C-alpha positions in Angstrom: 34.2 4.9 -15.6 31.9 6.5 -13.0 31.3 10.3 -12.3 30.3 11.7 -8.9 27.3 13.9 -9.2 25.7 15.8 -6.2 22.1 16.2 -6.5 19.5 18.1 -4.0 16.0 16.4 -3.7 13.0 17.2 -1.7 12.9 15.4 1.8 9.9 13.2 0.7 11.4 12.2 -2.5 14.6 11.2 -0.5 12.5 9.1 1.8 10.7 7.4 -0.7 13.7 6.4 -2.4 15.1 5.2 0.8 12.0 3.0 1.5 11.9 1.6 -2.2 15.4 0.7 -2.4 15.8 -1.8 0.1 19.1 -3.4 0.5 20.2 -2.0 -2.8 22.9 0.7 -2.5 21.5 4.2 -2.8 23.9 5.2 -5.9 22.9 2.1 -7.7 19.2 2.4 -7.3 19.1 6.2 -8.0 21.2 5.4 -11.4 18.5 2.9 -12.1 15.7 5.3 -11.5 17.6 7.8 -13.7 18.0 5.4 -16.5 14.2 4.6 -16.3 13.2 8.2 -16.3 15.5 8.8 -19.2 13.8 6.2 -21.4 10.4 7.5 -20.4 11.4 11.0 -21.5 13.1 9.9 -24.6 9.9 8.0 -25.7 7.8 11.0 -24.9 9.9 13.2 -27.1 10.1 10.9 -29.9 6.2 10.5 -29.8 5.9 14.1 -30.6 5.7 15.4 -27.1 7.7 18.5 -25.9 10.2 18.7 -23.4 8.9 20.1 -20.2 9.7 23.8 -19.6 9.4 24.7 -15.8 6.9 21.9 -15.3 8.0 19.1 -12.9 8.6 15.8 -14.8 5.9 14.2 -12.7 3.3 16.2 -14.0 4.4 15.6 -17.6 4.3 11.8 -17.4 1.6 11.0 -14.9 1.6 7.2 -15.3 5.2 6.6 -14.6 5.0 9.2 -11.6 2.5 6.9 -9.8 4.6 3.7 -10.3 6.7 4.5 -7.0 3.6 4.6 -5.0 2.3 1.2 -6.4 5.8 -0.4 -5.8 5.8 1.0 -2.2 2.3 -0.2 -1.6 3.3 -3.8 -2.5 6.6 -3.7 -0.5 4.8 -2.4 2.5 2.2 -5.1 2.4 4.9 -7.9 2.0 6.5 -6.8 5.5 
């Protein structure tokens, strides 16, 4: 069973999601990104890291924050 959740995001983040998702439904793609992000977060916490307090997640886990840019570059090259 699914639950509806409203989320407000920055316009740049929304545009990035739109470009990366291709023909995938937005909700399916965002759910996938949330699952990936939660796995990274759990791994970070289990390795002795601390939960971010007021720090944007992208600043806490830099390598994963760069991944959307790499995906976008590859996708744009193919087009």
